[in-house]
KOLDRENPA-585958 format. One record per residue: chain; x, y, z of N, C-alpha, C, CB in turn; residue in one letter; residue number from 1. Coordinates in steps of 0.001 Angstrom, whole numbers, plus 500000, padded with zeros to 6 digits. Glycine has a CB too. Example, Ala and Ser with C-alpha at 12.3 -4.5 7.8 and 13.67 -1.06 7.14 Angstrom:
<rs>
(r "A",(513190,494310,507800),(512300,495500,507800),(513200,496700,507800),(511308,495527,509046),"A",1)
(r "A",(512850,497750,507080),(513670,498940,507140),(512900,500030,507870),(514084,499402,505725),"S",2)
</rs>
This chain:
<rs>
(r "A",(805426,928180,541019),(804130,927566,540750),(804264,926068,540986),(803641,927870,539290),"M",1)
(r "A",(803278,925501,541671),(803308,924078,541985),(803062,923238,540733),(802266,923747,543060),"E",2)
(r "A",(803918,922244,540546),(803892,921393,539354),(802547,920695,539190),(805007,920356,539422),"L",3)
(r "A",(801978,920191,540272),(800710,919452,540200),(799555,920345,539747),(800382,918834,541562),"E",4)
(r "A",(799555,921596,540167),(798505,922542,539758),(798539,922711,538242),(798687,923924,540467),"V",5)
(r "A",(799733,922845,537703),(799875,923015,536254),(799491,921731,535529),(801319,923422,535892),"I",6)
(r "A",(799955,920586,536022),(799653,919314,535366),(798155,919053,535305),(800346,918171,536091),"Q",7)
(r "A",(797406,919511,536291),(795949,919329,536291),(795251,920197,535245),(795387,919645,537667),"N",8)
(r "A",(795960,921147,534686),(795394,922020,533661),(795844,921625,532256),(795780,923461,533936),"K",9)
(r "A",(796530,920499,532140),(796982,920008,530844),(796027,918919,530379),(798445,919474,530919),"I",10)
(r "A",(795523,919079,529158),(794568,918133,528584),(795115,917598,527270),(793186,918800,528369),"F",11)
(r "A",(794556,916479,526834),(794929,915968,525518),(793771,916212,524563),(795296,914451,525578),"E",12)
(r "A",(794056,916994,523532),(793070,917327,522512),(793753,917200,521155),(792480,918770,522727),"I",13)
(r "A",(793087,916509,520230),(793618,916296,518879),(795008,915647,518892),(793680,917623,518133),"R",14)
(r "A",(795282,914862,519917),(796569,914187,519997),(797689,915039,520570),(796961,913720,518653),"G",15)
(r "A",(797374,916258,521000),(798359,917160,521597),(798076,917321,523078),(798350,918534,520895),"F",16)
(r "A",(799121,917458,523874),(798974,917888,525264),(798891,919407,525212),(800179,917384,526190),"K",17)
(r "A",(797810,919968,525744),(797570,921402,525620),(797105,922007,526935),(796542,921671,524536),"V",18)
(r "A",(797230,923333,526993),(796614,924123,528060),(795698,925133,527386),(797698,924837,528971),"M",19)
(r "A",(794608,925462,528056),(793605,926365,527489),(793898,927811,527853),(792208,925980,527968),"L",20)
(r "A",(793447,928713,526988),(793766,930131,527153),(793327,930687,528504),(793123,930930,526050),"D",21)
(r "A",(792153,930305,529000),(791682,930872,530261),(792498,930382,531452),(790220,930534,530467),"F",22)
(r "A",(793014,929142,531390),(793898,928651,532451),(795242,929376,532407),(794110,927127,532320),"D",23)
(r "A",(795756,929583,531202),(797029,930300,531060),(796881,931749,531520),(797519,930253,529594),"L",24)
(r "A",(795770,932387,531161),(795533,933770,531578),(795506,933864,533105),(794206,934301,530980),"A",25)
(r "A",(794879,932885,533736),(794836,932858,535201),(796244,932729,535779),(793950,931697,535695),"L",26)
(r "A",(797045,931841,535220),(798420,931654,535695),(799267,932910,535486),(799068,930466,534979),"L",27)
(r "A",(799075,933587,534340),(799850,934787,534026),(799301,936043,534701),(799884,934994,532530),"Y",28)
(r "A",(798155,935914,535380),(797485,937041,536041),(797110,938145,535041),(798390,937620,537143),"S",29)
(r "A",(796573,937714,533891),(796041,938653,532904),(794637,938189,532542),(796963,938743,531627),"V",30)
(r "A",(793861,939087,531968),(792536,938691,531501),(792676,937832,530255),(791655,939931,531213),"E",31)
(r "A",(791747,936906,530071),(791783,936024,528908),(791747,936836,527623),(790612,935034,528944),"T",32)
(r "A",(790942,937877,527594),(790843,938694,526384),(792174,939358,526062),(789752,939756,526543),"R",33)
(r "A",(792959,939735,527067),(794272,940354,526842),(795225,939330,526232),(794855,940918,528172),"V",34)
(r "A",(795204,938108,526766),(796046,937039,526230),(795677,936749,524775),(795908,935760,527085),"L",35)
(r "A",(794392,936604,524510),(793940,936298,523144),(794282,937443,522181),(792417,936030,523130),"K",36)
(r "A",(794152,938663,522651),(794469,939817,521817),(795956,939815,521446),(794096,941129,522545),"Q",37)
(r "A",(796817,939522,522410),(798256,939469,522144),(798584,938358,521140),(799038,939249,523457),"A",38)
(r "A",(797892,937229,521271),(798117,936109,520348),(797643,936481,518948),(797388,934833,520841),"V",39)
(r "A",(796474,937087,518843),(795945,937466,517523),(796842,938488,516830),(794525,938032,517661),"R",40)
(r "A",(797423,939394,517615),(798333,940397,517029),(799625,939757,516527),(798662,941488,518062),"R",41)
(r "A",(799940,938582,517038),(801164,937877,516649),(800837,936497,516102),(802123,937759,517842),"N",42)
(r "A",(799774,936399,515319),(799295,935097,514851),(800331,934331,514031),(798050,935284,514028),"S",43)
(r "A",(801255,935043,513388),(802289,934362,512602),(803252,933558,513480),(803073,935380,511781),"N",44)
(r "A",(803267,933805,514774),(804127,933057,515706),(803464,931770,516218),(804499,933944,516893),"R",45)
(r "A",(802196,931576,515853),(801439,930450,516398),(800846,929578,515297),(800330,930955,517307),"F",46)
(r "A",(801676,928740,514666),(801121,927809,513671),(800221,926781,514356),(802260,927092,512893),"P",47)
(r "A",(799543,925988,513556),(798545,925014,514053),(799100,924044,515095),(797988,924218,512892),"E",48)
(r "A",(800397,923701,515005),(800961,922775,515990),(801407,923488,517268),(802140,922027,515384),"D",49)
(r "A",(801279,924814,517324),(801567,925587,518528),(800278,925976,519257),(802370,926842,518171),"F",50)
(r "A",(799229,926279,518459),(797984,926769,519041),(796858,926557,518044),(798098,928266,519436),"M",51)
(r "A",(795685,926181,518554),(794507,926068,517700),(793278,926418,518521),(794382,924639,517094),"F",52)
(r "A",(792217,926780,517807),(790960,927126,518465),(790114,925860,518580),(790194,928247,517680),"E",53)
(r "A",(789528,925645,519750),(788680,924473,519947),(787406,924588,519133),(788345,924295,521426),"L",54)
(r "A",(786833,923453,518801),(785517,923430,518167),(784462,923368,519269),(785377,922215,517177),"T",55)
(r "A",(783219,923590,518904),(782107,923481,519875),(782062,922079,520480),(780746,923810,519194),"E",56)
(r "A",(782265,921064,519648),(782225,919668,520108),(783322,919422,521139),(782382,918690,518916),"V",57)
(r "A",(784538,919904,520850),(785653,919728,521789),(785386,920458,523095),(786965,920227,521170),"E",58)
(r "A",(784837,921662,523004),(784532,922432,524204),(783479,921721,525047),(784053,923841,523831),"L",59)
(r "A",(782440,921196,524410),(781398,920482,525149),(781947,919213,525793),(780230,920136,524221),"N",60)
(r "A",(782862,918531,525117),(783491,917341,525696),(784321,917725,526918),(784377,916627,524648),"A",61)
(r "A",(784997,918867,526850),(785782,919329,528002),(784892,919734,529165),(786666,920502,527602),"L",62)
(r "A",(783734,920307,528860),(782821,920722,529935),(782422,919543,530812),(781568,921378,529349),"R",63)
(r "A",(782341,918354,530212),(781979,917180,530995),(783142,916716,531872),(781532,916049,530072),"S",64)
(r "A",(784376,917113,531513),(785556,916710,532280),(785963,917739,533323),(786711,916460,531348),"Q",65)
(r "A",(785698,919024,533041),(786165,920101,533911),(784981,920666,534678),(786875,921216,533095),"I",66)
(r "A",(785036,920594,535973),(783930,921060,536808),(783740,922567,536674),(784175,920689,538275),"V",67)
(r "A",(784810,923325,536470),(784699,924778,536442),(784073,925302,535164),(786048,925392,536622),"T",68)
(r "A",(783984,924479,534129),(783326,924921,532898),(781841,924608,533006),(783952,924234,531638),"L",69)
(r "A",(781028,925655,533102),(779591,925467,533247),(778885,925963,531996),(779061,926200,534499),"K",70)
(r "A",(777786,925308,531699),(776937,925789,530614),(776122,926958,531128),(776012,924661,530070),"N",71)
(r "A",(775700,927813,530242),(774806,928884,530662),(775255,930238,530174),(774690,928906,532150),"G",72)
(r "A",(774275,931101,530056),(774511,932450,529556),(775355,933240,530551),(773176,933172,529288),"R",73)
(r "A",(776372,933920,530020),(777195,934782,530859),(778247,934051,531672),(776327,935542,531774),"G",74)
(r "A",(778322,932744,531525),(779274,931973,532317),(780694,932092,531769),(778855,930510,532359),"Q",75)
(r "A",(780812,932183,530454),(782121,932179,529817),(782114,933080,528597),(782531,930756,529428),"H",76)
(r "A",(783287,933256,528037),(783440,934056,526826),(782576,933485,525708),(784919,934110,526390),"S",77)
(r "A",(782103,934369,524832),(781311,933888,523707),(782192,933313,522613),(780454,935008,523146),"K",78)
(r "A",(783507,933462,522769),(784457,932932,521793),(784996,931587,522264),(785616,933925,521563),"Y",79)
(r "A",(785303,930738,521308),(785876,929436,521637),(787302,929618,522149),(785854,928495,520403),"L",80)
(r "A",(787702,928809,523126),(789047,928969,523689),(790140,928488,522740),(789151,928219,525001),"P",81)
(r "A",(791323,929060,522941),(792520,928597,522249),(793155,927501,523093),(793525,929772,521993),"F",82)
(r "A",(793722,926508,522428),(794480,925453,523092),(795936,925616,522661),(793921,924012,522736),"A",83)
(r "A",(796844,925706,523631),(798257,925915,523351),(799044,924651,523676),(798800,927111,524154),"F",84)
(r "A",(799866,924214,522714),(800772,923091,522960),(801976,923611,523746),(801225,922415,521612),"T",85)
(r "A",(802867,922723,524135),(804065,923138,524854),(804867,924174,524090),(804930,921943,525147),"G",86)
(r "A",(804965,923987,522781),(805697,924947,521953),(804980,926293,521900),(805881,924396,520535),"Q",87)
(r "A",(803661,926253,521845),(802887,927485,521838),(803017,928244,523142),(801437,927186,521565),"G",88)
(r "A",(803084,927509,524236),(803251,928143,525548),(804629,928798,525632),(803071,927104,526693),"I",89)
(r "A",(805642,928122,525092),(806984,928722,525064),(806957,930020,524247),(808026,927722,524465),"A",90)
(r "A",(806199,930023,523161),(806095,931216,522323),(805356,932337,523058),(805377,930881,521003),"M",91)
(r "A",(804448,931992,523955),(803705,933018,524700),(804634,933933,525487),(802707,932361,525650),"L",92)
(r "A",(805761,933399,525961),(806662,934241,526753),(807211,935403,525930),(807818,933404,527306),"S",93)
(r "A",(807309,935229,524604),(807776,936341,523771),(806648,937326,523473),(808366,935811,522461),"S",94)
(r "A",(805422,936850,523506),(804269,937713,523238),(803856,938463,524507),(803083,936880,522696),"V",95)
(r "A",(803816,937740,525625),(803508,938356,526919),(804836,938612,527622),(802556,937439,527796),"L",96)
(r "A",(805500,939652,527232),(806861,939904,527687),(806867,940562,529064),(807604,940782,526679),"N",97)
(r "A",(806787,939719,530093),(806884,940220,531461),(807643,939197,532291),(805472,940499,532069),"S",98)
(r "A",(808128,939625,533431),(808867,938714,534323),(807972,937564,534785),(809417,939483,535551),"E",99)
(r "A",(806715,937868,535085),(805780,936826,535530),(805552,935805,534421),(804434,937450,535966),"K",100)
(r "A",(805377,936276,533183),(805150,935361,532056),(806337,934416,531884),(804907,936154,530750),"A",101)
(r "A",(807533,934946,532018),(808727,934115,531868),(808804,933075,532991),(809998,934992,531863),"I",102)
(r "A",(808540,933486,534226),(808595,932558,535362),(807536,931466,535245),(808413,933319,536678),"A",103)
(r "A",(806329,931852,534850),(805255,930868,534689),(805584,929914,533546),(803900,931572,534430),"I",104)
(r "A",(806117,930442,532448),(806484,929580,531318),(807499,928530,531724),(807038,930413,530172),"N",105)
(r "A",(808459,928899,532528),(809465,927937,532992),(808781,926818,533766),(810537,928635,533877),"I",106)
(r "A",(807847,927167,534647),(807117,926148,535423),(806281,925255,534521),(806215,926813,536468),"S",107)
(r "A",(805616,925855,533553),(804755,925082,532649),(805591,924132,531802),(803933,926023,531739),"I",108)
(r "A",(806684,924611,531276),(807532,923754,530448),(808092,922606,531279),(808679,924568,529816),"I",109)
(r "A",(808433,922861,532523),(808883,921769,533412),(807770,920732,533598),(809322,922334,534796),"R",110)
(r "A",(806535,921188,533713),(805407,920247,533864),(805249,919399,532614),(804092,921006,534156),"A",111)
(r "A",(805359,920018,531444),(805270,919266,530191),(806398,918232,530089),(805319,920227,528985),"F",112)
(r "A",(807599,918616,530472),(808742,917702,530416),(808526,916528,531371),(810054,918447,530766),"V",113)
(r "A",(808041,916804,532572),(807773,915743,533536),(806736,914772,533001),(807304,916331,534863),"T",114)
(r "A",(805678,915303,532396),(804648,914435,531830),(805200,913608,530677),(803453,915263,531355),"M",115)
(r "A",(806063,914181,529862),(806672,913453,528747),(807560,912327,529264),(807490,914410,527857),"R",116)
(r "A",(808307,912586,530336),(809162,911551,530917),(808315,910402,531445),(810033,912134,532045),"Q",117)
(r "A",(807186,910716,532065),(806286,909682,532559),(805747,908856,531396),(805127,910307,533359),"F",118)
(r "A",(805373,909525,530312),(804858,908830,529133),(805913,907892,528570),(804411,909837,528058),"T",119)
(r "A",(807150,908346,528487),(808226,907501,527991),(808437,906302,528904),(809520,908302,527864),"L",120)
(r "A",(808396,906525,530217),(808564,905426,531159),(807452,904399,530976),(808578,905950,532605),"S",121)
(r "A",(806225,904870,530785),(805087,903987,530573),(805271,903201,529282),(803774,904789,530536),"Y",122)
(r "A",(805722,903876,528219),(805940,903199,526940),(807014,902131,527058),(806325,904208,525860),"S",123)
(r "A",(808086,902454,527768),(809165,901484,527967),(808662,900282,528756),(810356,902136,528692),"E",124)
(r "A",(807845,900527,529785),(807285,899445,530595),(806377,898560,529741),(806501,900017,531801),"L",125)
(r "A",(805548,899177,528930),(804650,898425,528058),(805449,897534,527100),(803740,899387,527263),"K",126)
(r "A",(806515,898091,526521),(807363,897319,525606),(807987,896129,526324),(808464,898211,525005),"T",127)
(r "A",(808450,896344,527535),(809081,895267,528312),(808070,894162,528635),(809688,895829,529619),"R",128)
(r "A",(806867,894536,528999),(805825,893538,529299),(805504,892732,528048),(804538,894222,529843),"I",129)
(r "A",(805414,893400,526908),(805152,892690,525654),(806278,891710,525326),(804974,893690,524504),"E",130)
(r "A",(807528,892085,525632),(808657,891178,525415),(808537,889940,526297),(809986,891896,525693),"E",131)
(r "A",(808171,890157,527558),(808015,889032,528492),(806881,888128,528032),(807746,889541,529933),"I",132)
(r "A",(805774,888721,527589),(804643,887934,527097),(805052,887058,525914),(803487,888858,526691),"E",133)
(r "A",(805892,887606,525022),(806303,886819,523853),(807270,885696,524238),(806956,887730,522805),"S",134)
(r "A",(808007,885869,525331),(808945,884835,525785),(808229,883689,526496),(809990,885445,526717),"Q",135)
(r "A",(807104,883981,527127),(806376,882977,527901),(804899,882957,527483),(806507,883262,529423),"F",136)
(r "A",(804615,882552,526254),(803236,882634,525755),(802271,881733,526521),(803200,882271,524286),"P",137)
(r "A",(802706,880548,526981),(801808,879646,527700),(801391,880233,529044),(802474,878288,527909),"D",138)
(r "A",(802339,880822,529738),(802027,881447,531034),(801089,882631,530815),(803331,881909,531762),"I",139)
(r "A",(801354,883398,529778),(800515,884551,529466),(799081,884108,529174),(801091,885327,528266),"Y",140)
(r "A",(798911,883036,528385),(797571,882529,528069),(796866,882039,529328),(797653,881392,527035),"K",141)
(r "A",(797611,881348,530201),(797021,880841,531448),(796562,881992,532339),(798033,879958,532206),"A",142)
(r "A",(797382,883034,532442),(796999,884194,533257),(795780,884896,532670),(798171,885185,533370),"L",143)
(r "A",(795734,885034,531371),(794567,885639,530728),(793313,884810,530964),(794810,885800,529229),"N",144)
(r "A",(793462,883485,530943),(792324,882600,531194),(791797,882815,532611),(792725,881119,530984),"Y",145)
(r "A",(792710,882936,533575),(792300,883137,534967),(791654,884506,535179),(793502,882985,535893),"L",146)
(r "A",(792132,885485,534467),(791622,886842,534628),(790349,887071,533818),(792683,887849,534220),"V",147)
(r "A",(790153,886282,532796),(789011,886435,531906),(787711,886411,532697),(789006,885334,530842),"D",148)
(r "A",(786877,887410,532514),(785637,887556,533273),(784644,886432,532990),(784997,888890,532961),"K",149)
(r "A",(784682,885880,531793),(783743,884815,531450),(783947,883576,532320),(783888,884444,529980),"D",150)
(r "A",(785165,883360,532771),(785455,882177,533556),(785445,882437,535056),(786779,881621,533155),"H",151)
(r "A",(785769,883652,535471),(785925,883905,536897),(784694,884502,537558),(787078,884808,537114),"S",152)
(r "A",(783705,884979,536787),(782550,885640,537395),(781231,884982,537009),(782523,887097,536998),"T",153)
(r "A",(781234,883684,536876),(779972,883004,536567),(779025,883166,537744),(780205,881494,536249),"K",154)
(r "A",(777775,883373,537434),(776794,883525,538499),(776498,882156,539114),(775491,884184,537962),"S",155)
(r "A",(775889,882180,540265),(775559,880931,540958),(774628,880050,540131),(774916,881234,542307),"N",156)
(r "A",(773770,880677,539318),(772830,879899,538509),(773554,879083,537448),(771809,880821,537847),"A",157)
(r "A",(774688,879557,536972),(775425,878872,535923),(776315,877758,536469),(776261,879864,535154),"E",158)
(r "A",(776609,877790,537745),(777506,876802,538330),(776809,875427,538468),(778004,877293,539706),"R",159)
(r "A",(777582,874407,538320),(777063,873045,538489),(776951,872755,539971),(777978,871991,537785),"I",160)
(r "A",(775757,872304,540380),(775534,872016,541785),(776138,870672,542144),(774041,872038,542113),"K",161)
(r "A",(776759,870636,543272),(777390,869408,543764),(776700,869028,545066),(778943,869592,543972),"I",162)
(r "A",(776462,867762,545236),(775873,867328,546504),(774744,866357,546278),(775373,868517,547299),"G",163)
(r "A",(773995,866083,547344),(772883,865136,547277),(771695,865782,546598),(772493,864642,548680),"Y",164)
(r "A",(770999,864969,545827),(769776,865444,545190),(768594,864809,545905),(769758,865109,543662),"K",165)
(r "A",(767539,865536,546070),(766361,864998,546748),(765359,864488,545772),(765727,866032,547624),"K",166)
</rs>
């Protein structure tokens, strides 16, 4: 499974990186109802930090982000989707015990790890920039002044006219 395809199906909800049940069902080549049924039969394996059900508000917010989620009768399940964290997805391989489920889980976990490494790299970069800013506060203030929209985007009407007056 291509890493980018999986990464495009990972969302951040409630502070967790998650994948939705219908995307996972598609990857595992099972119906969403079959996946949800297997999860419900093994609900003790899925605590809140592994899997949770979206609220209507969260689902509506996702609909604005995901083109494939459409409003309308008959478009989707009448039940709210489950959101699975990386740990919940790892647990799915024990619930959906098939060779395909195991192979897909390996790909998904690799995607989560790659995204986590990127996040760490970004955090490290942010920390380093903050260190540089604290070492050179005057330069930082000057750069902020130059970038500040109030100073760099004055309209022509606000500018002082220079030249001959009639």
